[in-house]
C-alpha beads as a LAMMPS data file, in Angstrom:
LAMMPS data file: protein, C-alpha beads

384 atoms
383 bonds

1 atom types
1 bond types

-500.0 500.0 xlo xhi
-500.0 500.0 ylo yhi
-500.0 500.0 zlo zhi

Masses

1 110.0

Atoms # bond

1 1 1 0.133 -0.164 0.262
2 1 1 2.728 2.568 0.946
3 1 1 4.604 1.420 -2.516
4 1 1 1.699 2.276 -4.177
5 1 1 1.116 5.508 -2.510
6 1 1 4.540 6.244 -3.286
7 1 1 4.040 5.616 -6.996
8 1 1 1.049 7.156 -7.502
9 1 1 2.651 10.885 -5.716
10 1 1 5.636 10.541 -8.137
11 1 1 3.091 10.076 -11.229
12 1 1 1.415 13.283 -9.675
13 1 1 4.598 15.248 -9.454
14 1 1 5.617 14.150 -13.114
15 1 1 2.202 14.968 -14.217
16 1 1 2.025 18.594 -13.005
17 1 1 5.644 19.065 -14.245
18 1 1 4.831 18.287 -17.473
19 1 1 1.752 20.337 -17.246
20 1 1 4.060 23.186 -16.029
21 1 1 6.677 22.967 -19.007
22 1 1 3.343 22.613 -21.546
23 1 1 1.846 25.749 -20.392
24 1 1 5.173 27.774 -20.071
25 1 1 5.741 27.278 -23.441
26 1 1 2.280 27.919 -24.795
27 1 1 2.689 31.028 -22.809
28 1 1 5.807 31.675 -24.398
29 1 1 4.621 31.145 -28.091
30 1 1 2.381 34.396 -27.673
31 1 1 5.659 36.603 -27.413
32 1 1 4.784 37.905 -31.376
33 1 1 2.086 39.194 -29.657
34 1 1 3.625 41.156 -27.308
35 1 1 6.979 42.735 -28.516
36 1 1 6.930 46.196 -30.202
37 1 1 8.371 46.793 -33.635
38 1 1 10.751 47.112 -35.052
39 1 1 12.888 44.840 -33.792
40 1 1 10.288 42.810 -32.261
41 1 1 12.672 41.200 -29.414
42 1 1 11.334 42.524 -26.097
43 1 1 8.187 41.691 -24.707
44 1 1 6.289 44.324 -22.685
45 1 1 4.835 41.869 -20.389
46 1 1 6.061 38.310 -20.114
47 1 1 3.111 35.827 -19.080
48 1 1 5.343 33.022 -18.072
49 1 1 7.199 34.668 -15.431
50 1 1 3.813 35.224 -13.733
51 1 1 2.758 31.287 -14.459
52 1 1 5.849 30.310 -12.921
53 1 1 5.332 31.828 -9.662
54 1 1 1.621 30.818 -9.336
55 1 1 2.214 27.502 -9.643
56 1 1 4.938 26.930 -7.066
57 1 1 2.831 29.215 -4.730
58 1 1 0.103 26.929 -5.337
59 1 1 1.651 23.429 -5.742
60 1 1 4.973 23.736 -3.553
61 1 1 8.445 24.342 -4.641
62 1 1 8.928 20.924 -5.909
63 1 1 7.406 21.573 -9.273
64 1 1 10.407 23.911 -10.159
65 1 1 11.464 21.424 -12.836
66 1 1 8.588 22.307 -14.751
67 1 1 9.764 26.072 -14.899
68 1 1 13.026 25.037 -15.837
69 1 1 12.393 22.588 -18.657
70 1 1 9.567 25.213 -19.855
71 1 1 11.864 27.766 -20.113
72 1 1 14.279 26.067 -21.602
73 1 1 12.158 24.507 -24.842
74 1 1 10.800 27.658 -25.165
75 1 1 13.983 29.794 -25.900
76 1 1 15.950 26.979 -27.650
77 1 1 12.540 26.945 -30.236
78 1 1 12.644 30.471 -30.446
79 1 1 16.243 30.824 -30.872
80 1 1 17.416 27.565 -32.508
81 1 1 17.473 27.887 -36.637
82 1 1 19.572 25.976 -39.303
83 1 1 20.949 28.880 -40.813
84 1 1 21.812 30.596 -37.623
85 1 1 25.421 31.460 -37.717
86 1 1 25.897 30.151 -33.814
87 1 1 26.342 26.854 -32.999
88 1 1 24.136 24.137 -31.305
89 1 1 25.808 24.190 -28.352
90 1 1 25.826 27.787 -28.081
91 1 1 22.108 27.639 -28.147
92 1 1 22.028 24.871 -25.301
93 1 1 24.044 27.056 -23.052
94 1 1 22.337 30.230 -23.486
95 1 1 18.970 28.396 -23.000
96 1 1 20.089 26.230 -20.211
97 1 1 21.013 29.719 -18.197
98 1 1 17.670 31.734 -19.028
99 1 1 15.849 28.395 -18.034
100 1 1 18.193 28.561 -14.541
101 1 1 17.227 32.128 -14.103
102 1 1 13.657 31.695 -14.688
103 1 1 13.158 28.357 -12.280
104 1 1 15.422 30.804 -9.375
105 1 1 13.546 33.327 -9.727
106 1 1 10.277 31.454 -9.540
107 1 1 11.819 29.526 -6.241
108 1 1 13.321 32.953 -4.722
109 1 1 9.624 34.827 -5.100
110 1 1 8.196 31.885 -3.689
111 1 1 10.323 31.628 -0.849
112 1 1 9.707 35.159 -0.019
113 1 1 6.115 35.282 -0.401
114 1 1 5.547 32.325 2.192
115 1 1 7.892 33.646 4.455
116 1 1 7.040 37.470 4.235
117 1 1 3.100 37.085 4.156
118 1 1 2.598 33.703 5.460
119 1 1 0.047 32.965 2.561
120 1 1 0.016 31.726 -1.253
121 1 1 -2.380 34.384 -1.802
122 1 1 -1.180 37.495 -0.690
123 1 1 -3.911 39.702 -1.759
124 1 1 -6.291 39.861 1.251
125 1 1 -4.146 42.456 3.058
126 1 1 -3.028 45.574 2.106
127 1 1 0.483 45.385 3.371
128 1 1 0.830 41.532 1.930
129 1 1 0.073 43.214 -1.543
130 1 1 2.837 45.778 -1.186
131 1 1 4.744 42.990 -0.107
132 1 1 3.993 40.860 -3.134
133 1 1 4.530 43.844 -5.527
134 1 1 8.201 44.515 -3.661
135 1 1 8.762 40.742 -4.211
136 1 1 8.189 40.728 -7.854
137 1 1 10.259 43.785 -8.336
138 1 1 13.459 41.877 -6.659
139 1 1 12.619 38.201 -7.768
140 1 1 12.719 39.576 -11.521
141 1 1 15.974 41.061 -11.225
142 1 1 17.168 37.095 -11.540
143 1 1 15.885 36.189 -14.590
144 1 1 16.870 39.259 -16.148
145 1 1 20.614 39.233 -14.878
146 1 1 20.999 35.131 -15.811
147 1 1 19.284 35.903 -19.226
148 1 1 21.266 38.977 -20.175
149 1 1 24.849 37.647 -18.850
150 1 1 23.996 34.590 -20.732
151 1 1 23.337 36.178 -24.262
152 1 1 26.632 38.147 -23.917
153 1 1 28.474 35.253 -23.050
154 1 1 27.729 33.246 -25.815
155 1 1 27.860 36.250 -28.059
156 1 1 23.945 36.369 -29.024
157 1 1 24.147 40.086 -27.746
158 1 1 27.005 42.873 -28.129
159 1 1 28.127 45.055 -25.093
160 1 1 26.413 48.066 -25.769
161 1 1 22.846 46.335 -25.766
162 1 1 23.362 44.373 -22.457
163 1 1 21.354 47.372 -20.668
164 1 1 18.601 47.514 -22.633
165 1 1 18.165 43.724 -22.947
166 1 1 18.781 43.731 -19.175
167 1 1 15.852 46.269 -17.881
168 1 1 13.024 45.512 -20.586
169 1 1 13.634 41.648 -19.353
170 1 1 13.425 42.715 -15.793
171 1 1 10.371 44.833 -16.624
172 1 1 8.546 42.656 -18.483
173 1 1 9.069 40.034 -16.357
174 1 1 7.679 41.777 -13.160
175 1 1 4.446 42.818 -15.296
176 1 1 3.803 39.322 -16.136
177 1 1 4.034 38.481 -12.211
178 1 1 1.951 41.327 -11.373
179 1 1 -0.626 40.557 -13.848
180 1 1 -0.908 36.946 -15.006
181 1 1 0.542 35.977 -11.489
182 1 1 -2.236 37.503 -9.282
183 1 1 -5.295 36.404 -12.020
184 1 1 -3.982 32.755 -11.483
185 1 1 -3.561 33.049 -7.875
186 1 1 -6.967 35.064 -7.624
187 1 1 -8.794 32.474 -9.926
188 1 1 -7.517 29.671 -7.959
189 1 1 -10.251 30.202 -5.315
190 1 1 -14.083 30.796 -6.252
191 1 1 -15.088 34.137 -5.648
192 1 1 -16.733 34.639 -1.755
193 1 1 -20.377 35.849 -3.234
194 1 1 -22.782 34.151 -5.221
195 1 1 -22.777 34.896 -8.876
196 1 1 -26.477 34.719 -9.492
197 1 1 -27.834 35.505 -13.392
198 1 1 -28.102 39.601 -12.526
199 1 1 -24.649 39.690 -11.358
200 1 1 -23.351 37.690 -14.289
201 1 1 -25.050 39.704 -16.703
202 1 1 -23.700 42.745 -14.406
203 1 1 -19.764 41.268 -15.019
204 1 1 -20.427 41.024 -18.795
205 1 1 -21.795 44.345 -19.608
206 1 1 -18.854 45.841 -17.356
207 1 1 -16.180 43.737 -19.077
208 1 1 -17.628 44.636 -22.225
209 1 1 -17.445 48.499 -21.844
210 1 1 -14.236 48.132 -20.803
211 1 1 -13.159 46.311 -23.553
212 1 1 -14.637 48.691 -26.102
213 1 1 -13.261 51.435 -24.389
214 1 1 -9.919 49.990 -24.152
215 1 1 -9.784 49.045 -27.424
216 1 1 -11.007 52.865 -28.550
217 1 1 -8.112 54.015 -26.448
218 1 1 -5.225 52.114 -27.830
219 1 1 -5.848 52.243 -31.390
220 1 1 -7.287 48.907 -32.049
221 1 1 -10.726 49.363 -33.180
222 1 1 -10.449 53.500 -33.482
223 1 1 -10.752 54.755 -37.257
224 1 1 -8.068 57.377 -36.988
225 1 1 -5.309 56.145 -34.411
226 1 1 -4.371 58.655 -31.954
227 1 1 -8.293 59.966 -31.479
228 1 1 -8.550 59.126 -28.378
229 1 1 -5.245 59.226 -26.746
230 1 1 -5.783 62.117 -24.643
231 1 1 -8.345 60.007 -22.640
232 1 1 -6.016 57.191 -21.895
233 1 1 -6.976 57.536 -18.315
234 1 1 -10.745 56.888 -18.688
235 1 1 -10.112 53.529 -18.109
236 1 1 -9.383 53.803 -14.204
237 1 1 -12.982 54.893 -13.358
238 1 1 -14.083 51.630 -14.943
239 1 1 -11.678 49.654 -13.234
240 1 1 -12.037 51.269 -9.983
241 1 1 -16.117 50.361 -10.451
242 1 1 -14.977 47.180 -10.999
243 1 1 -13.135 46.623 -8.305
244 1 1 -15.974 47.946 -6.063
245 1 1 -18.658 45.897 -7.342
246 1 1 -16.842 42.645 -7.874
247 1 1 -13.950 42.573 -5.705
248 1 1 -10.921 40.984 -6.232
249 1 1 -11.732 38.691 -8.951
250 1 1 -13.184 41.134 -10.721
251 1 1 -9.657 43.694 -10.455
252 1 1 -7.929 40.879 -11.398
253 1 1 -9.349 39.849 -14.520
254 1 1 -10.447 43.810 -15.586
255 1 1 -6.322 44.057 -15.166
256 1 1 -5.117 41.685 -17.121
257 1 1 -7.742 42.511 -20.042
258 1 1 -6.863 46.150 -19.962
259 1 1 -3.143 45.338 -19.527
260 1 1 -3.464 42.678 -22.754
261 1 1 -5.035 45.506 -24.938
262 1 1 -2.757 47.859 -24.423
263 1 1 0.018 45.816 -24.893
264 1 1 -1.667 44.901 -28.422
265 1 1 -2.501 48.131 -29.338
266 1 1 1.374 49.719 -28.685
267 1 1 2.536 46.487 -30.392
268 1 1 1.024 47.634 -33.611
269 1 1 2.501 51.684 -33.216
270 1 1 -1.112 52.947 -32.183
271 1 1 -2.412 54.282 -29.256
272 1 1 -0.870 56.529 -26.520
273 1 1 2.165 54.470 -25.588
274 1 1 3.129 54.028 -29.332
275 1 1 6.594 56.402 -29.324
276 1 1 9.278 56.905 -31.820
277 1 1 11.738 54.847 -30.361
278 1 1 11.418 51.039 -28.788
279 1 1 12.760 52.438 -25.523
280 1 1 10.584 54.981 -25.006
281 1 1 7.486 52.758 -25.962
282 1 1 8.207 50.279 -23.631
283 1 1 8.409 52.480 -20.492
284 1 1 5.552 54.243 -20.992
285 1 1 3.366 51.201 -22.040
286 1 1 5.517 49.133 -18.829
287 1 1 4.992 52.284 -16.153
288 1 1 1.410 52.119 -16.979
289 1 1 0.956 48.660 -16.572
290 1 1 2.610 48.784 -13.113
291 1 1 1.001 51.623 -11.447
292 1 1 -2.430 50.479 -12.948
293 1 1 -1.566 46.761 -11.159
294 1 1 -0.584 47.991 -7.843
295 1 1 -3.185 50.316 -7.476
296 1 1 -6.083 47.928 -8.218
297 1 1 -4.487 45.241 -6.219
298 1 1 -4.453 47.252 -3.216
299 1 1 -7.537 48.860 -3.443
300 1 1 -9.136 45.347 -3.789
301 1 1 -7.268 44.429 -0.614
302 1 1 -8.071 47.047 1.075
303 1 1 -11.887 46.222 0.427
304 1 1 -11.491 42.855 1.349
305 1 1 -9.754 44.063 4.891
306 1 1 -13.170 46.512 5.285
307 1 1 -15.474 43.384 4.412
308 1 1 -13.870 41.098 6.621
309 1 1 -13.813 43.217 9.468
310 1 1 -17.646 44.348 8.944
311 1 1 -18.079 40.603 9.138
312 1 1 -16.855 40.427 12.528
313 1 1 -18.693 43.200 14.151
314 1 1 -21.971 41.291 14.547
315 1 1 -20.197 38.403 16.589
316 1 1 -17.749 41.020 18.163
317 1 1 -20.807 42.581 19.764
318 1 1 -22.842 39.437 20.758
319 1 1 -19.874 38.254 22.726
320 1 1 -19.574 41.737 24.267
321 1 1 -23.101 42.225 25.120
322 1 1 -23.536 38.648 26.608
323 1 1 -20.237 38.744 28.797
324 1 1 -21.103 38.400 32.818
325 1 1 -18.767 40.643 33.391
326 1 1 -18.983 44.659 33.287
327 1 1 -17.641 46.126 29.970
328 1 1 -17.813 49.744 28.566
329 1 1 -15.970 51.536 25.784
330 1 1 -15.702 55.295 25.260
331 1 1 -14.490 57.552 22.415
332 1 1 -10.460 59.006 23.590
333 1 1 -11.742 62.091 21.422
334 1 1 -14.347 63.349 23.861
335 1 1 -14.130 60.511 26.489
336 1 1 -18.045 59.745 26.198
337 1 1 -19.096 56.276 26.524
338 1 1 -19.860 54.374 23.379
339 1 1 -20.839 51.437 23.657
340 1 1 -21.906 49.323 27.171
341 1 1 -22.606 46.069 28.055
342 1 1 -25.697 44.848 29.892
343 1 1 -23.794 44.210 32.845
344 1 1 -22.032 47.521 33.156
345 1 1 -25.565 49.416 32.637
346 1 1 -26.876 46.906 35.906
347 1 1 -24.007 48.014 37.915
348 1 1 -24.567 51.652 37.532
349 1 1 -28.511 51.557 37.600
350 1 1 -28.717 52.514 34.637
351 1 1 -30.371 51.424 31.040
352 1 1 -27.640 51.225 28.268
353 1 1 -29.430 53.614 26.389
354 1 1 -29.057 56.447 29.103
355 1 1 -25.591 55.409 29.288
356 1 1 -24.634 55.719 25.770
357 1 1 -23.091 59.061 25.171
358 1 1 -22.561 60.187 28.621
359 1 1 -19.266 61.758 29.661
360 1 1 -16.913 59.161 31.125
361 1 1 -16.626 61.126 34.179
362 1 1 -20.857 61.369 34.744
363 1 1 -21.773 57.717 35.330
364 1 1 -22.249 57.688 39.310
365 1 1 -24.896 54.703 39.875
366 1 1 -28.173 55.108 40.976
367 1 1 -29.495 55.330 44.599
368 1 1 -32.485 52.554 45.050
369 1 1 -34.641 55.336 44.866
370 1 1 -33.902 56.159 41.361
371 1 1 -31.671 59.237 41.798
372 1 1 -28.320 59.184 40.479
373 1 1 -25.543 59.845 43.503
374 1 1 -22.868 62.736 43.497
375 1 1 -21.090 61.951 46.067
376 1 1 -17.422 62.248 44.982
377 1 1 -16.425 59.049 47.612
378 1 1 -19.115 56.999 45.409
379 1 1 -17.410 57.958 42.109
380 1 1 -16.986 54.861 39.757
381 1 1 -13.629 56.092 38.940
382 1 1 -12.451 55.460 42.352
383 1 1 -13.737 51.786 42.262
384 1 1 -12.725 50.814 38.862

Bonds

1 1 1 2
2 1 2 3
3 1 3 4
4 1 4 5
5 1 5 6
6 1 6 7
7 1 7 8
8 1 8 9
9 1 9 10
10 1 10 11
11 1 11 12
12 1 12 13
13 1 13 14
14 1 14 15
15 1 15 16
16 1 16 17
17 1 17 18
18 1 18 19
19 1 19 20
20 1 20 21
21 1 21 22
22 1 22 23
23 1 23 24
24 1 24 25
25 1 25 26
26 1 26 27
27 1 27 28
28 1 28 29
29 1 29 30
30 1 30 31
31 1 31 32
32 1 32 33
33 1 33 34
34 1 34 35
35 1 35 36
36 1 36 37
37 1 37 38
38 1 38 39
39 1 39 40
40 1 40 41
41 1 41 42
42 1 42 43
43 1 43 44
44 1 44 45
45 1 45 46
46 1 46 47
47 1 47 48
48 1 48 49
49 1 49 50
50 1 50 51
51 1 51 52
52 1 52 53
53 1 53 54
54 1 54 55
55 1 55 56
56 1 56 57
57 1 57 58
58 1 58 59
59 1 59 60
60 1 60 61
61 1 61 62
62 1 62 63
63 1 63 64
64 1 64 65
65 1 65 66
66 1 66 67
67 1 67 68
68 1 68 69
69 1 69 70
70 1 70 71
71 1 71 72
72 1 72 73
73 1 73 74
74 1 74 75
75 1 75 76
76 1 76 77
77 1 77 78
78 1 78 79
79 1 79 80
80 1 80 81
81 1 81 82
82 1 82 83
83 1 83 84
84 1 84 85
85 1 85 86
86 1 86 87
87 1 87 88
88 1 88 89
89 1 89 90
90 1 90 91
91 1 91 92
92 1 92 93
93 1 93 94
94 1 94 95
95 1 95 96
96 1 96 97
97 1 97 98
98 1 98 99
99 1 99 100
100 1 100 101
101 1 101 102
102 1 102 103
103 1 103 104
104 1 104 105
105 1 105 106
106 1 106 107
107 1 107 108
108 1 108 109
109 1 109 110
110 1 110 111
111 1 111 112
112 1 112 113
113 1 113 114
114 1 114 115
115 1 115 116
116 1 116 117
117 1 117 118
118 1 118 119
119 1 119 120
120 1 120 121
121 1 121 122
122 1 122 123
123 1 123 124
124 1 124 125
125 1 125 126
126 1 126 127
127 1 127 128
128 1 128 129
129 1 129 130
130 1 130 131
131 1 131 132
132 1 132 133
133 1 133 134
134 1 134 135
135 1 135 136
136 1 136 137
137 1 137 138
138 1 138 139
139 1 139 140
140 1 140 141
141 1 141 142
142 1 142 143
143 1 143 144
144 1 144 145
145 1 145 146
146 1 146 147
147 1 147 148
148 1 148 149
149 1 149 150
150 1 150 151
151 1 151 152
152 1 152 153
153 1 153 154
154 1 154 155
155 1 155 156
156 1 156 157
157 1 157 158
158 1 158 159
159 1 159 160
160 1 160 161
161 1 161 162
162 1 162 163
163 1 163 164
164 1 164 165
165 1 165 166
166 1 166 167
167 1 167 168
168 1 168 169
169 1 169 170
170 1 170 171
171 1 171 172
172 1 172 173
173 1 173 174
174 1 174 175
175 1 175 176
176 1 176 177
177 1 177 178
178 1 178 179
179 1 179 180
180 1 180 181
181 1 181 182
182 1 182 183
183 1 183 184
184 1 184 185
185 1 185 186
186 1 186 187
187 1 187 188
188 1 188 189
189 1 189 190
190 1 190 191
191 1 191 192
192 1 192 193
193 1 193 194
194 1 194 195
195 1 195 196
196 1 196 197
197 1 197 198
198 1 198 199
199 1 199 200
200 1 200 201
201 1 201 202
202 1 202 203
203 1 203 204
204 1 204 205
205 1 205 206
206 1 206 207
207 1 207 208
208 1 208 209
209 1 209 210
210 1 210 211
211 1 211 212
212 1 212 213
213 1 213 214
214 1 214 215
215 1 215 216
216 1 216 217
217 1 217 218
218 1 218 219
219 1 219 220
220 1 220 221
221 1 221 222
222 1 222 223
223 1 223 224
224 1 224 225
225 1 225 226
226 1 226 227
227 1 227 228
228 1 228 229
229 1 229 230
230 1 230 231
231 1 231 232
232 1 232 233
233 1 233 234
234 1 234 235
235 1 235 236
236 1 236 237
237 1 237 238
238 1 238 239
239 1 239 240
240 1 240 241
241 1 241 242
242 1 242 243
243 1 243 244
244 1 244 245
245 1 245 246
246 1 246 247
247 1 247 248
248 1 248 249
249 1 249 250
250 1 250 251
251 1 251 252
252 1 252 253
253 1 253 254
254 1 254 255
255 1 255 256
256 1 256 257
257 1 257 258
258 1 258 259
259 1 259 260
260 1 260 261
261 1 261 262
262 1 262 263
263 1 263 264
264 1 264 265
265 1 265 266
266 1 266 267
267 1 267 268
268 1 268 269
269 1 269 270
270 1 270 271
271 1 271 272
272 1 272 273
273 1 273 274
274 1 274 275
275 1 275 276
276 1 276 277
277 1 277 278
278 1 278 279
279 1 279 280
280 1 280 281
281 1 281 282
282 1 282 283
283 1 283 284
284 1 284 285
285 1 285 286
286 1 286 287
287 1 287 288
288 1 288 289
289 1 289 290
290 1 290 291
291 1 291 292
292 1 292 293
293 1 293 294
294 1 294 295
295 1 295 296
296 1 296 297
297 1 297 298
298 1 298 299
299 1 299 300
300 1 300 301
301 1 301 302
302 1 302 303
303 1 303 304
304 1 304 305
305 1 305 306
306 1 306 307
307 1 307 308
308 1 308 309
309 1 309 310
310 1 310 311
311 1 311 312
312 1 312 313
313 1 313 314
314 1 314 315
315 1 315 316
316 1 316 317
317 1 317 318
318 1 318 319
319 1 319 320
320 1 320 321
321 1 321 322
322 1 322 323
323 1 323 324
324 1 324 325
325 1 325 326
326 1 326 327
327 1 327 328
328 1 328 329
329 1 329 330
330 1 330 331
331 1 331 332
332 1 332 333
333 1 333 334
334 1 334 335
335 1 335 336
336 1 336 337
337 1 337 338
338 1 338 339
339 1 339 340
340 1 340 341
341 1 341 342
342 1 342 343
343 1 343 344
344 1 344 345
345 1 345 346
346 1 346 347
347 1 347 348
348 1 348 349
349 1 349 350
350 1 350 351
351 1 351 352
352 1 352 353
353 1 353 354
354 1 354 355
355 1 355 356
356 1 356 357
357 1 357 358
358 1 358 359
359 1 359 360
360 1 360 361
361 1 361 362
362 1 362 363
363 1 363 364
364 1 364 365
365 1 365 366
366 1 366 367
367 1 367 368
368 1 368 369
369 1 369 370
370 1 370 371
371 1 371 372
372 1 372 373
373 1 373 374
374 1 374 375
375 1 375 376
376 1 376 377
377 1 377 378
378 1 378 379
379 1 379 380
380 1 380 381
381 1 381 382
382 1 382 383
383 1 383 384
């Protein structure tokens, strides 16, 4: 029985590794849609980086060989060509170097997100969301460094191009983690609210409006490219409304949608981020996506915290009111009683309604005859 369980666990691990590698390669094949003209060598957003981190957070660090294998195959298939002047050994070296950087990057991100947030879904608290963003910035330095160094050592990239390759690699990976990674981590858990037909219809309509507006702004559907360029940030109110209406799941979905349309529009040299040079286009586009990502994720985390606090209030009030000991809370701003329980009101000889709103110093217990005592030596402050 133990041997059978061991075999079953090994087969499950192998299936996860192969599935992750296949998904990595499939996502990497989207590169022609995500690179900017004229060179089309630097993707503005790299989805495999987000897939790799999400896979390790959800299925443990043991599936890292799937990241390495997927990155190796994706880069080998993209770079190797029979008419290419570089030998096969050089392609193998570069692919292995890039794959090693990608795997180490995902492992580092998995370790620090778990260690610093204590969760594999860090978008439930504002501080954890900022931590996730910070980890994304740092972890993506690994792959960029390994990738640029591998290309330089193998002779694939000249010295003058290394700095451009490095920072575009870093930003592209970071955008992939913030958008695709957050999307996968969010939708791995079902939404907490019920998605009845009316709510689904609202979501579909909102995403449709967002898609049409984004397509028009980024020049995908606009008959005159650049016509709506001054209206670029009109997508933000719709993104905010999506976040308030549908929470983290709505924010993550809308974020991926707008980011993808912005990249596609810029890749076709249309929209507000299509600049005369590739460097300028990438910088404007990636800053837009990065700011949008962090804003939406932090906003949704704040709403999640608020909703969680509101859900706990009725439970807290029930325990407070049923407590057998006397308890009261005062507002530190004006020193007036805000909440009292029944035990406290019985001890003072007043009703709860009579005590709430009274100054903390003005709560002398009522005499049996019904008149409140004002004797200094019987003041509750001296007894409590």
